[in-house]
VEXBAFI-697824 format. One line per field, with one value per residue (C-alpha): x, z, y; residue number from 1. Coordinates in Angstrom, 1 decimal, m for minus. Layout:
N
east	(X, ...)
up	(Z, ...)
north	(Y, ...)
pos	(NUM, ...)
This chain:
685
east	(76.8, 73.5, 73.8, 77.0, 75.3, 72.6, 75.1, 77.3, 73.8, 73.0, 76.3, 77.9, 81.2, 83.0, 79.7, 80.0, 83.7, 83.4, 81.3, 83.1, 86.2, 84.1, 83.6, 86.8, 87.6, 85.9, 86.6, 89.2, 88.8, 85.0, 85.2, 81.9, 83.3, 87.0, 85.2, 82.8, 85.9, 87.7, 84.7, 84.8, 88.2, 88.6, 85.5, 87.1, 90.5, 92.1, 93.3, 96.6, 94.4, 91.9, 93.9, 95.0, 91.7, 91.8, 95.2, 93.6, 90.3, 92.4, 94.2, 91.3, 89.4, 91.8, 88.6, 86.0, 83.8, 83.0, 85.9, 87.5, 84.9, 85.8, 89.5, 88.5, 87.0, 89.5, 92.4, 89.6, 89.7, 93.6, 93.8, 94.7, 92.2, 94.0, 94.4, 90.6, 89.9, 92.2, 90.0, 86.3, 87.0, 87.6, 84.9, 82.9, 84.0, 82.3, 79.1, 78.8, 75.5, 76.2, 75.3, 76.2, 79.7, 79.6, 78.9, 82.1, 84.5, 83.2, 83.7, 87.5, 88.2, 86.4, 89.0, 91.6, 90.0, 89.5, 85.7, 85.0, 85.9, 83.5, 80.9, 81.1, 80.5, 78.2, 75.8, 76.4, 75.3, 72.2, 71.4, 71.6, 69.1, 67.7, 66.5, 70.1, 70.0, 73.8, 74.7, 72.9, 74.5, 78.1, 77.0, 76.9, 79.3, 81.7, 80.2, 80.7, 84.3, 84.6, 83.1, 79.5, 78.0, 74.3, 74.6, 75.4, 72.7, 70.0, 71.7, 71.6, 68.0, 67.1, 68.2, 66.6, 63.3, 63.8, 65.1, 65.1, 66.6, 69.6, 73.2, 74.9, 72.5, 71.8, 75.6, 76.8, 73.7, 74.8, 77.6, 77.3, 75.1, 77.9, 80.2, 77.3, 77.6, 73.7, 74.3, 71.0, 69.7, 72.9, 72.0, 68.2, 70.1, 71.8, 69.1, 67.1, 69.8, 70.1, 66.0, 67.1, 70.5, 70.8, 74.1, 75.7, 79.2, 80.0, 76.3, 76.7, 80.4, 79.0, 76.4, 78.6, 80.7, 77.6, 76.1, 80.0, 80.1, 76.8, 77.9, 76.0, 79.1, 76.5, 74.2, 77.9, 79.4, 76.5, 76.3, 80.4, 79.5, 77.0, 79.5, 81.6, 79.1, 79.2, 82.9, 84.8, 87.8, 86.5, 89.7, 87.6, 84.9, 87.2, 89.3, 86.5, 85.2, 88.1, 88.1, 84.7, 84.8, 88.1, 86.2, 83.5, 85.5, 85.3, 88.9, 89.1, 87.1, 88.6, 92.2, 91.1, 89.8, 93.2, 94.5, 92.7, 93.1, 97.2, 96.8, 95.1, 97.8, 100.9, 102.1, 99.8, 101.9, 98.2, 96.7, 100.2, 99.8, 96.2, 96.5, 98.8, 97.0, 93.8, 96.7, 97.9, 94.5, 93.8, 97.2, 98.9, 102.0, 104.6, 102.6, 101.4, 104.9, 105.9, 103.2, 103.9, 107.2, 105.8, 104.4, 107.5, 109.5, 106.9, 106.8, 109.6, 107.8, 104.3, 103.6, 100.7, 102.8, 105.7, 102.6, 101.2, 104.6, 105.0, 101.4, 102.6, 105.9, 104.1, 101.9, 105.3, 106.1, 109.3, 108.3, 111.8, 111.3, 107.8, 108.7, 111.6, 108.7, 106.5, 109.1, 109.5, 105.9, 106.2, 109.6, 107.4, 104.6, 105.0, 101.4, 100.0, 97.9, 97.4, 101.3, 101.8, 98.9, 100.2, 103.9, 102.1, 101.3, 104.4, 106.3, 104.0, 104.5, 108.0, 107.8, 108.2, 104.8, 106.2, 106.9, 104.1, 101.8, 103.9, 103.2, 99.2, 98.9, 100.2, 98.4, 94.7, 96.2, 96.7, 93.3, 91.0, 88.3, 90.2, 87.9, 90.6, 93.3, 90.9, 90.7, 93.8, 94.8, 92.2, 94.3, 97.4, 95.7, 94.3, 97.2, 99.3, 96.7, 94.4, 90.9, 89.0, 90.7, 91.0, 87.3, 86.2, 88.6, 87.3, 83.6, 85.0, 84.9, 81.7, 82.5, 85.5, 83.6, 86.1, 85.7, 81.9, 80.9, 78.5, 78.0, 74.3, 73.1, 69.7, 68.1, 66.9, 68.6, 71.9, 72.0, 73.8, 73.7, 70.9, 68.0, 65.9, 62.6, 60.8, 62.5, 63.9, 67.7, 69.4, 72.9, 74.6, 77.7, 79.7, 83.3, 84.5, 82.7, 85.7, 84.7, 81.1, 82.3, 84.5, 82.0, 79.1, 80.6, 78.4, 75.5, 74.2, 75.5, 72.8, 69.9, 70.8, 69.1, 65.5, 63.2, 64.6, 67.4, 67.7, 70.9, 71.7, 74.6, 76.5, 74.7, 77.3, 77.0, 73.5, 72.9, 75.8, 74.4, 71.2, 71.7, 72.3, 69.5, 66.5, 68.1, 66.5, 69.3, 68.4, 70.7, 71.7, 69.4, 66.6, 63.8, 64.2, 61.2, 60.8, 63.4, 63.6, 66.9, 70.5, 74.4, 76.8, 78.7, 81.7, 80.6, 79.3, 82.9, 82.7, 79.0, 80.1, 83.3, 85.4, 89.8, 91.5, 90.6, 87.1, 87.4, 84.8, 86.5, 84.1, 84.4, 83.3, 79.9, 79.5, 78.9, 78.6, 75.2, 75.2, 74.0, 77.4, 79.8, 78.6, 78.9, 81.6, 83.1, 82.2, 84.1, 87.4, 87.0, 89.9, 92.4, 94.6, 97.0, 97.0, 93.9, 94.8, 93.1, 95.2, 93.9, 96.9, 95.2, 92.1, 90.2, 91.6, 89.8, 91.3, 93.3, 95.9, 96.2, 99.3, 101.0, 98.6, 98.1, 100.8, 101.2, 100.0, 103.6, 104.9, 102.8, 101.9, 105.2, 106.6, 103.4, 103.6, 105.2, 104.6, 101.7, 100.1, 97.1, 96.4, 93.1, 92.6, 89.6, 90.8, 87.6, 89.1, 92.5, 94.5, 96.5, 99.4, 97.5, 96.0, 99.3, 100.7, 97.6, 97.7, 101.6, 101.2, 98.9, 97.3, 99.3, 96.5, 93.0, 91.1, 87.3, 86.5, 84.2, 82.2, 81.9, 78.9, 78.0, 80.1, 77.6, 79.6, 82.8, 82.3, 81.2, 84.4, 86.5, 85.0, 86.2, 89.8, 91.9, 93.9, 93.6, 96.4, 95.2, 96.7, 94.4, 91.3, 87.6, 88.4, 91.0, 88.0, 85.9, 88.2, 89.0, 84.9, 84.5, 86.9, 89.2, 92.8, 93.9, 97.8, 97.5, 100.3, 99.8, 102.2, 104.4, 101.5, 98.6, 95.5, 95.2, 93.5, 96.3, 98.1, 102.3, 104.8, 102.4, 102.1, 98.3, 95.4, 92.5, 90.3, 90.7, 92.3, 92.7, 94.8, 98.5, 100.1, 103.0, 103.6, 106.4, 109.7, 110.0, 108.1, 107.2, 109.6, 107.5, 110.2, 110.8, 107.1, 106.8, 110.3, 108.7, 105.0, 106.8, 108.8, 105.6, 104.0, 106.5, 106.1, 102.5, 102.3, 104.9, 103.1, 99.8, 101.5, 103.1)
up	(180.6, 178.8, 179.4, 178.1, 174.6, 174.9, 175.3, 172.4, 170.4, 170.8, 169.2, 172.9, 172.4, 175.0, 177.8, 177.1, 177.0, 180.5, 181.8, 180.4, 182.1, 185.2, 184.7, 183.7, 187.2, 189.2, 186.4, 184.1, 182.2, 181.8, 177.8, 176.6, 178.5, 176.6, 173.5, 173.8, 174.6, 171.8, 169.4, 171.6, 171.0, 167.4, 166.8, 168.8, 166.7, 169.3, 166.9, 169.3, 172.6, 170.6, 169.1, 172.8, 173.9, 171.1, 172.2, 175.8, 174.4, 172.4, 175.4, 177.0, 173.9, 170.8, 168.6, 169.8, 166.8, 167.7, 168.2, 165.2, 163.7, 165.1, 164.3, 160.5, 160.7, 161.7, 159.4, 156.4, 157.4, 157.4, 153.9, 155.5, 153.4, 153.5, 157.7, 157.2, 154.8, 157.9, 160.8, 159.3, 157.9, 161.6, 163.0, 160.5, 162.1, 165.1, 163.1, 159.7, 159.7, 159.6, 156.7, 157.3, 158.1, 155.2, 153.5, 155.1, 154.4, 150.2, 150.7, 151.9, 149.2, 146.3, 147.6, 146.5, 143.2, 144.1, 142.6, 142.1, 146.0, 146.9, 144.3, 146.3, 149.8, 149.1, 148.1, 151.2, 152.3, 150.3, 151.3, 155.2, 154.6, 151.1, 152.0, 152.6, 150.3, 150.6, 149.8, 146.7, 145.6, 146.7, 144.3, 141.1, 142.0, 142.0, 139.0, 137.0, 138.5, 136.7, 133.2, 133.8, 132.4, 131.8, 135.5, 137.0, 135.3, 136.9, 140.2, 140.2, 138.8, 142.0, 144.4, 142.7, 142.9, 146.6, 147.3, 144.3, 146.3, 147.4, 147.7, 144.2, 142.7, 139.7, 139.2, 138.9, 136.9, 134.4, 134.4, 133.7, 130.9, 129.6, 129.7, 127.2, 125.0, 125.8, 125.9, 126.0, 128.5, 131.1, 130.6, 131.7, 134.8, 135.8, 135.5, 137.8, 140.5, 140.3, 141.2, 144.3, 145.0, 142.8, 144.3, 143.6, 141.8, 140.3, 138.5, 137.3, 136.0, 134.7, 133.1, 131.5, 130.5, 128.9, 127.1, 125.7, 123.9, 122.7, 120.8, 123.0, 124.0, 125.5, 127.3, 128.7, 129.4, 131.2, 133.7, 135.0, 135.3, 138.0, 139.2, 140.0, 141.3, 143.6, 144.5, 143.1, 143.6, 142.0, 140.0, 137.8, 137.0, 136.0, 133.9, 132.1, 131.7, 130.7, 127.3, 126.5, 126.5, 124.3, 121.6, 121.7, 120.4, 123.3, 123.6, 125.5, 128.7, 127.9, 128.4, 131.8, 133.3, 132.0, 133.7, 137.2, 136.9, 136.6, 139.8, 141.8, 140.6, 139.0, 138.6, 135.7, 132.6, 130.5, 131.4, 130.4, 127.4, 126.4, 127.6, 124.6, 122.2, 123.2, 122.9, 119.6, 118.3, 119.8, 118.2, 121.1, 119.1, 121.7, 125.0, 123.7, 123.3, 126.4, 127.7, 125.8, 126.7, 130.6, 130.2, 128.7, 131.6, 134.1, 132.0, 128.8, 127.2, 127.0, 123.6, 123.3, 124.3, 121.8, 119.3, 120.3, 119.7, 116.4, 115.4, 116.3, 114.7, 111.7, 112.4, 112.5, 109.0, 111.2, 109.1, 110.0, 113.6, 113.6, 112.1, 114.7, 117.3, 115.8, 115.8, 119.4, 120.0, 118.2, 120.0, 122.9, 122.5, 119.3, 120.1, 119.8, 116.5, 116.7, 117.1, 113.9, 112.1, 112.8, 112.1, 108.7, 107.8, 108.3, 106.5, 103.8, 104.0, 104.1, 100.8, 102.2, 100.4, 100.7, 104.3, 105.3, 103.4, 105.5, 109.0, 107.8, 107.1, 110.8, 112.5, 110.7, 112.3, 115.2, 115.4, 112.7, 114.8, 114.7, 111.8, 111.3, 110.4, 108.1, 106.5, 106.1, 105.3, 102.3, 101.1, 101.0, 99.1, 96.3, 96.2, 95.2, 92.7, 95.1, 94.4, 95.8, 98.7, 99.2, 98.6, 101.0, 104.1, 102.3, 104.2, 107.3, 106.8, 108.3, 111.6, 112.0, 113.8, 112.6, 109.1, 109.0, 111.0, 108.7, 106.3, 106.0, 107.4, 106.5, 108.3, 105.2, 104.1, 102.2, 98.4, 97.6, 94.2, 93.6, 90.5, 92.4, 90.7, 90.9, 94.4, 94.8, 95.5, 97.2, 96.0, 98.0, 98.4, 101.2, 101.1, 98.9, 95.7, 93.6, 95.5, 93.9, 90.5, 90.7, 91.3, 89.5, 86.5, 88.1, 88.5, 84.9, 85.7, 89.1, 86.8, 84.5, 87.5, 87.4, 89.5, 90.3, 91.4, 93.6, 93.8, 96.7, 96.3, 97.6, 96.3, 94.1, 91.8, 91.6, 88.3, 86.4, 87.2, 86.4, 83.0, 84.4, 82.4, 84.8, 87.9, 89.8, 91.6, 95.2, 96.6, 100.3, 102.6, 100.6, 101.4, 99.9, 98.1, 99.7, 98.7, 99.8, 99.6, 100.0, 99.5, 99.8, 96.3, 97.1, 98.0, 94.1, 93.3, 95.8, 94.8, 91.2, 91.8, 90.2, 89.4, 87.7, 84.7, 85.0, 86.1, 84.1, 82.5, 79.2, 79.0, 78.4, 81.2, 82.3, 79.3, 79.5, 79.3, 75.8, 75.8, 78.5, 76.4, 73.4, 75.6, 76.7, 73.2, 71.8, 74.5, 73.8, 69.9, 69.7, 71.6, 69.5, 71.9, 73.7, 76.6, 79.8, 83.1, 86.1, 89.5, 92.7, 95.7, 97.0, 100.1, 102.5, 105.1, 103.9, 105.8, 103.0, 101.7, 103.5, 100.6, 98.0, 97.5, 96.0, 96.1, 92.8, 92.8, 93.3, 89.9, 87.5, 86.8, 85.3, 82.9, 81.5, 78.0, 74.2, 72.8, 76.0, 77.2, 81.4, 83.1, 86.8, 87.9, 91.2, 93.2, 96.7, 96.6, 99.3, 101.4, 98.5, 95.3, 94.6, 94.0, 92.3, 89.4, 89.6, 88.9, 85.9, 83.9, 81.0, 81.1, 83.0, 82.7, 86.1, 85.4, 89.2, 89.4, 86.2, 88.1, 90.3, 90.4, 88.8, 85.7, 85.2, 85.7, 83.1, 80.3, 81.1, 81.2, 77.7, 76.1, 77.2, 75.6, 79.0, 82.5, 84.8, 88.1, 91.9, 93.4, 93.3, 92.0, 89.0, 88.2, 88.5, 86.6, 83.3, 83.8, 83.6, 80.9, 78.8, 78.5, 78.5, 81.9, 83.6, 87.5, 90.1, 92.4, 95.4, 95.9, 97.6, 99.3, 97.2, 96.7, 93.2, 91.1, 92.3, 92.1, 89.9, 86.8, 84.7, 83.4, 85.1, 84.4, 85.9, 83.4, 79.9, 79.2, 82.5, 83.0, 86.3, 86.8, 90.4, 92.9, 92.9, 96.7, 99.3, 99.6, 96.7, 94.0, 92.2, 89.8, 88.8, 88.2, 86.3, 83.8, 83.8, 82.2, 79.8, 78.7, 78.7, 76.4, 73.8, 73.7, 72.5, 69.8, 68.6, 68.4, 66.7, 64.1)
north	(56.9, 57.6, 61.7, 61.9, 60.2, 62.4, 65.5, 63.7, 63.1, 66.9, 68.2, 68.9, 66.7, 68.7, 68.2, 64.6, 64.2, 65.9, 63.2, 60.4, 62.0, 61.4, 57.9, 57.1, 58.8, 55.7, 53.3, 53.6, 50.5, 51.9, 50.6, 52.6, 56.1, 55.3, 54.8, 57.8, 60.1, 58.7, 60.1, 63.4, 64.0, 63.0, 65.2, 68.5, 68.1, 66.0, 63.3, 62.0, 61.8, 60.1, 57.8, 56.8, 56.4, 53.6, 52.3, 51.4, 49.9, 47.4, 46.4, 45.5, 44.1, 44.0, 43.7, 46.0, 46.7, 50.1, 51.1, 49.6, 51.6, 54.6, 53.9, 53.0, 56.3, 58.5, 56.8, 57.2, 61.1, 61.1, 59.5, 56.5, 54.1, 50.7, 51.4, 52.2, 48.5, 46.6, 48.3, 47.9, 44.4, 43.8, 45.3, 43.0, 39.7, 40.8, 42.6, 40.8, 42.1, 45.8, 47.3, 50.7, 49.0, 47.2, 50.7, 51.9, 49.3, 49.9, 53.8, 53.1, 50.5, 53.1, 55.7, 53.0, 52.5, 49.1, 49.3, 45.6, 45.0, 47.8, 46.7, 43.5, 45.4, 48.1, 45.0, 43.4, 46.2, 46.2, 42.3, 43.3, 47.0, 47.3, 50.6, 51.9, 54.9, 55.6, 52.5, 52.4, 55.9, 54.4, 51.4, 53.5, 55.2, 51.8, 50.6, 53.8, 53.5, 50.4, 51.5, 49.5, 52.9, 51.4, 49.7, 52.8, 54.9, 51.8, 52.3, 56.5, 56.1, 53.8, 56.4, 58.9, 56.7, 56.5, 60.3, 62.6, 65.2, 62.9, 64.9, 64.3, 62.2, 64.3, 65.6, 62.2, 61.0, 63.4, 62.9, 59.1, 60.0, 62.8, 59.4, 57.8, 61.1, 61.5, 65.3, 66.6, 64.0, 64.9, 68.5, 67.4, 65.7, 69.2, 71.4, 69.4, 69.3, 72.5, 72.6, 71.0, 73.1, 76.2, 76.9, 73.9, 75.1, 71.0, 71.1, 74.6, 73.8, 70.5, 72.0, 74.6, 72.0, 69.8, 72.8, 73.7, 70.0, 70.7, 73.9, 76.1, 78.6, 81.7, 79.0, 77.2, 80.9, 81.4, 78.9, 79.3, 83.2, 81.8, 79.4, 82.6, 84.7, 82.4, 82.3, 84.7, 82.6, 79.1, 78.1, 75.5, 77.8, 81.0, 78.2, 77.1, 80.4, 81.6, 78.9, 79.2, 82.9, 82.6, 80.0, 82.3, 85.2, 87.6, 87.8, 90.8, 89.7, 86.4, 87.3, 89.4, 85.9, 84.2, 87.0, 86.3, 82.8, 83.2, 85.8, 82.5, 80.1, 81.9, 78.3, 77.5, 76.9, 75.9, 79.3, 81.2, 79.7, 80.2, 83.5, 83.8, 82.4, 85.0, 87.8, 86.9, 86.7, 90.3, 90.9, 91.9, 90.0, 91.2, 90.1, 87.0, 85.9, 86.9, 84.8, 81.3, 82.1, 82.2, 79.1, 77.2, 78.5, 76.8, 73.7, 73.6, 71.0, 72.0, 71.2, 73.9, 76.6, 75.9, 75.6, 78.5, 80.3, 79.0, 80.4, 84.2, 83.8, 83.2, 86.2, 88.0, 86.5, 84.7, 81.7, 79.9, 80.6, 79.3, 76.1, 75.6, 76.2, 73.6, 71.2, 71.6, 71.3, 67.3, 66.7, 67.5, 65.5, 63.2, 62.3, 66.5, 65.8, 69.7, 70.3, 68.3, 70.3, 73.5, 72.8, 70.9, 74.8, 76.3, 73.9, 74.6, 78.4, 78.0, 76.3, 72.6, 71.1, 67.3, 67.2, 69.3, 66.6, 63.5, 65.5, 66.6, 62.5, 62.3, 64.5, 63.2, 59.4, 60.4, 62.7, 62.1, 64.2, 68.1, 69.5, 72.4, 69.6, 67.8, 71.5, 71.9, 68.3, 68.6, 71.7, 69.2, 66.6, 68.9, 70.7, 67.5, 66.5, 64.4, 65.6, 62.8, 62.3, 66.4, 67.1, 64.3, 65.4, 69.4, 68.6, 69.1, 72.6, 72.8, 71.8, 74.9, 77.4, 79.6, 79.0, 78.8, 81.5, 83.9, 81.6, 80.1, 77.1, 75.2, 72.3, 70.5, 67.4, 67.4, 66.4, 63.9, 63.6, 61.4, 61.9, 65.0, 63.6, 66.7, 68.2, 71.1, 71.8, 74.7, 75.1, 77.7, 79.9, 79.8, 81.8, 84.7, 86.0, 83.4, 80.7, 81.0, 81.3, 78.9, 76.2, 77.6, 75.5, 72.5, 74.0, 73.0, 69.3, 69.6, 71.1, 68.0, 65.7, 66.9, 69.2, 72.7, 74.4, 77.6, 79.6, 81.6, 83.4, 87.1, 90.3, 91.0, 88.2, 87.8, 89.8, 88.0, 84.4, 85.2, 84.4, 80.6, 78.8, 76.8, 78.3, 80.8, 83.0, 84.9, 87.1, 86.6, 88.1, 87.8, 85.5, 81.5, 79.6, 76.4, 73.6, 70.1, 69.4, 71.7, 72.0, 74.4, 74.9, 73.8, 70.1, 69.3, 68.7, 65.5, 64.9, 64.6, 62.7, 65.4, 64.5, 66.1, 63.9, 65.1, 68.2, 70.4, 72.8, 73.6, 77.6, 79.9, 78.8, 82.7, 84.9, 89.1, 91.1, 92.3, 95.5, 96.1, 94.4, 96.3, 99.8, 98.6, 97.8, 101.2, 102.6, 101.1, 100.9, 104.2, 102.1, 100.3, 98.9, 96.0, 96.4, 95.0, 94.9, 95.2, 93.8, 93.9, 93.4, 91.4, 91.6, 93.0, 90.7, 87.5, 85.4, 84.8, 88.2, 89.7, 86.1, 87.3, 90.9, 93.6, 97.5, 99.3, 101.1, 96.9, 96.0, 98.8, 100.3, 97.2, 96.6, 100.6, 99.7, 100.7, 99.0, 98.1, 100.6, 99.3, 99.5, 99.2, 96.5, 97.6, 98.4, 98.7, 100.6, 100.4, 103.8, 104.9, 103.6, 106.6, 108.3, 105.9, 105.9, 109.6, 109.1, 107.1, 109.7, 108.3, 105.0, 103.4, 104.3, 103.5, 101.9, 101.1, 104.2, 102.4, 98.7, 98.5, 94.9, 91.8, 91.8, 95.4, 93.7, 91.1, 93.2, 95.2, 92.6, 90.6, 93.9, 93.3, 91.6, 90.5, 90.6, 90.3, 89.4, 88.2, 85.4, 87.2, 86.7, 88.7, 86.0, 83.7, 86.1, 86.1, 82.2, 81.8, 84.2, 82.4, 85.6, 85.5, 85.7, 85.3, 85.3, 85.9, 83.6, 82.9, 79.5, 77.5, 79.3, 78.1, 74.0, 74.9, 75.8, 72.8, 72.7, 73.4, 74.3, 77.5, 76.2, 75.4, 72.8, 74.3, 77.8, 76.9, 80.4, 81.3, 81.2, 81.2, 83.3, 81.4, 82.4, 79.9, 80.5, 82.0, 85.8, 85.8, 88.7, 89.9, 87.1, 86.8, 90.1, 90.4, 86.9, 89.0, 91.8, 90.4, 88.0, 91.1, 92.6, 89.8, 89.7, 93.2, 93.7, 90.5, 92.5, 95.3, 93.2)
pos	(1, 2, 3, 4, 5, 6, 7, 8, 9, 10, 11, 12, 13, 14, 15, 16, 17, 18, 19, 20, 21, 22, 23, 24, 25, 26, 27, 28, 29, 30, 31, 32, 33, 34, 35, 36, 37, 38, 39, 40, 41, 42, 43, 44, 45, 46, 47, 48, 49, 50, 51, 52, 53, 54, 55, 56, 57, 58, 59, 60, 61, 62, 63, 64, 65, 66, 67, 68, 69, 70, 71, 72, 73, 74, 75, 76, 77, 78, 79, 80, 81, 82, 83, 84, 85, 86, 87, 88, 89, 90, 91, 92, 93, 94, 95, 96, 97, 98, 99, 100, 101, 102, 103, 104, 105, 106, 107, 108, 109, 110, 111, 112, 113, 114, 115, 116, 117, 118, 119, 120, 121, 122, 123, 124, 125, 126, 127, 128, 129, 130, 131, 132, 133, 134, 135, 136, 137, 138, 139, 140, 141, 142, 143, 144, 145, 146, 147, 148, 149, 150, 151, 152, 153, 154, 155, 156, 157, 158, 159, 160, 161, 162, 163, 164, 165, 166, 167, 168, 169, 170, 171, 172, 173, 174, 175, 176, 177, 178, 179, 180, 181, 182, 183, 184, 185, 186, 187, 188, 189, 190, 191, 192, 193, 194, 195, 196, 197, 198, 199, 200, 201, 202, 203, 204, 205, 206, 207, 208, 209, 210, 211, 212, 213, 214, 215, 216, 217, 218, 219, 220, 221, 222, 223, 224, 225, 226, 227, 228, 229, 230, 231, 232, 233, 234, 235, 236, 237, 238, 239, 240, 241, 242, 243, 244, 245, 246, 247, 248, 249, 250, 251, 252, 253, 254, 255, 256, 257, 258, 259, 260, 261, 262, 263, 264, 265, 266, 267, 268, 269, 270, 271, 272, 273, 274, 275, 276, 277, 278, 279, 280, 281, 282, 283, 284, 285, 286, 287, 288, 289, 290, 291, 292, 293, 294, 295, 296, 297, 298, 299, 300, 301, 302, 303, 304, 305, 306, 307, 308, 309, 310, 311, 312, 313, 314, 315, 316, 317, 318, 319, 320, 321, 322, 323, 324, 325, 326, 327, 328, 329, 330, 331, 332, 333, 334, 335, 336, 337, 338, 339, 340, 341, 342, 343, 344, 345, 346, 347, 348, 349, 350, 351, 352, 353, 354, 355, 356, 357, 358, 359, 360, 361, 362, 363, 364, 365, 366, 367, 368, 369, 370, 371, 372, 373, 374, 375, 376, 377, 378, 379, 380, 381, 382, 383, 384, 385, 386, 387, 388, 389, 390, 391, 392, 393, 394, 395, 396, 397, 398, 399, 400, 401, 402, 403, 404, 405, 406, 407, 408, 409, 410, 411, 412, 413, 414, 415, 416, 417, 418, 419, 420, 421, 422, 423, 424, 425, 426, 427, 428, 429, 430, 431, 432, 433, 434, 435, 436, 437, 438, 439, 440, 441, 442, 443, 444, 445, 446, 447, 448, 449, 450, 451, 452, 453, 454, 455, 456, 457, 458, 459, 460, 461, 462, 463, 464, 465, 466, 467, 468, 469, 470, 471, 472, 473, 474, 475, 476, 477, 478, 479, 480, 481, 482, 483, 484, 485, 486, 487, 488, 489, 490, 491, 492, 493, 494, 495, 496, 497, 498, 499, 500, 501, 502, 503, 504, 505, 506, 507, 508, 509, 510, 511, 512, 513, 514, 515, 516, 517, 518, 519, 520, 521, 522, 523, 524, 525, 526, 527, 528, 529, 530, 531, 532, 533, 534, 535, 536, 537, 538, 539, 540, 541, 542, 543, 544, 545, 546, 547, 548, 549, 550, 551, 552, 553, 554, 555, 556, 557, 558, 559, 560, 561, 562, 563, 564, 565, 566, 567, 568, 569, 570, 571, 572, 573, 574, 575, 576, 577, 578, 579, 580, 581, 582, 583, 584, 585, 586, 587, 588, 589, 590, 591, 592, 593, 594, 595, 596, 597, 598, 599, 600, 601, 602, 603, 604, 605, 606, 607, 608, 609, 610, 611, 612, 613, 614, 615, 616, 617, 618, 619, 620, 621, 622, 623, 624, 625, 626, 627, 628, 629, 630, 631, 632, 633, 634, 635, 636, 637, 638, 639, 640, 641, 642, 643, 644, 645, 646, 647, 648, 649, 650, 651, 652, 653, 654, 655, 656, 657, 658, 659, 660, 661, 662, 663, 664, 665, 666, 667, 668, 669, 670, 671, 672, 673, 674, 675, 676, 677, 678, 679, 680, 681, 682, 683, 684, 685)
């Protein structure tokens, strides 16, 4: 038998089996030969023969410990863990001090998620053999399975102290650190594991995941690419790479990766839905709809696919269908916070503001950590006059990657409104020009807190805003002087606790350059008609531009009337605008060629009697200058115009001509035309 054992130990099971067969011919009940033959049978994938041989052993000795261990191993391989546990327990009756056997029992119990029993088995194994590294490793696994993360971490570190290259230890340690939200330490653990095994796909994917969670998308992409280079059909790595590429805005490659994933598994409804979202962002809306509908064929109650479909319908301005799709999402999963958040936005676009607010509250209650949902919720609160709650929720905009990309970021502490006591604070613009013009009203309140104030704004505004007293104005892109604290302009209402009753609305808070104003007044001195500046479209890149901007053809002919001279302040004409201006002849004069930056526009606006504008920066400028301004505003697009009001607490000289129903411009255009006719008649009398 010793020769058979040597063959088996040397990896020659067939030779061992042959020698056992010779022994059994002579002695059919030779238990060691029966056992070794059974082991060889299992190793060479002759399970039924191995089972039969074990059966013969148990007929001879029902509690033969080695045979029970082999039976337990065989059952564990087949996934029959309950049977394996029973076999190992029986073997331990004969071999109670066998550390390896206690470890095997622990593994089988762990597979059954009976982690407390597994822990006890591993501790017994270590009591008999304190140097059994695999039992120490498995103990850590059992502790982690019970959520005892600190103890699990200690156990993994004990394994590392003994055997730093033990397979899986750095991966598992990293996982436990991730569960404790110690992401930097987890990253270090995964990278250390990759030193030992640079081709471990689990380490590569988990490193990618922890980099992603730290916002390091490019680093995550590198790790997933490495995993896929090692195994091109690694479905997990492909899936994760697609998701991170998508979030990083690398949409074409993300779509290609999603398609590769779907080729590997055509039943993956999640990937089909994600592909739909990606194609939607690429503007391929028909294909996006097909992908989402395919996802819903695979799983009709997949809420994210309904949400993605609703977003696509919104882009196609199929508002009722969008609302219906979003309702399906929250019916499919009533706890799907993103579904409620998107339903709220769709309801707002449909004009159902009260229900939108209620649904948004539900979204935030379900998941208060959704940055985009909190940002949209802020809009709902502000629109309904809850400025304190709204500006608090508005802080989340800085955590929305899609909103904050391209905005300035600084490492200095954020100013909280305390006296500056000689320190320097940087205030900086974030989004559009109109937002900066709106919120610079707060700058004098900051300078009153002592210290020094630096204001960083878009270059087009720098010339106009240099008039602000006690402020150093720096155009974005130029080098900033040193500063101690920083805050976005749009956070000032929160810092100063602004409510509807305390809005700082003393106007004018901006003034035109006196010399430029004098030149404009001289140029227009001979015009006796009412001088009306017009802006009919905003920045085409604004996400709500389709709701707020109009064509020159839709607006200008309605404003041509006796006693009125129109002036175009439109600096970015749209296709077709030129033909409309030409057709109107001298009824409208284009001032745009004479308008450089906002200092020029401010002087021109101050020389006019009235500005009529859609919701653009020029409307804010006119309001800040204290000039009469009539604004055409969508039903419920921008929070700052509140609801159902024709005036604005932000700009006392502003009059709102708002839509009475979403996407319906005829009525407000008719009302503004009639109001202009009345004003012109009064001016002539």
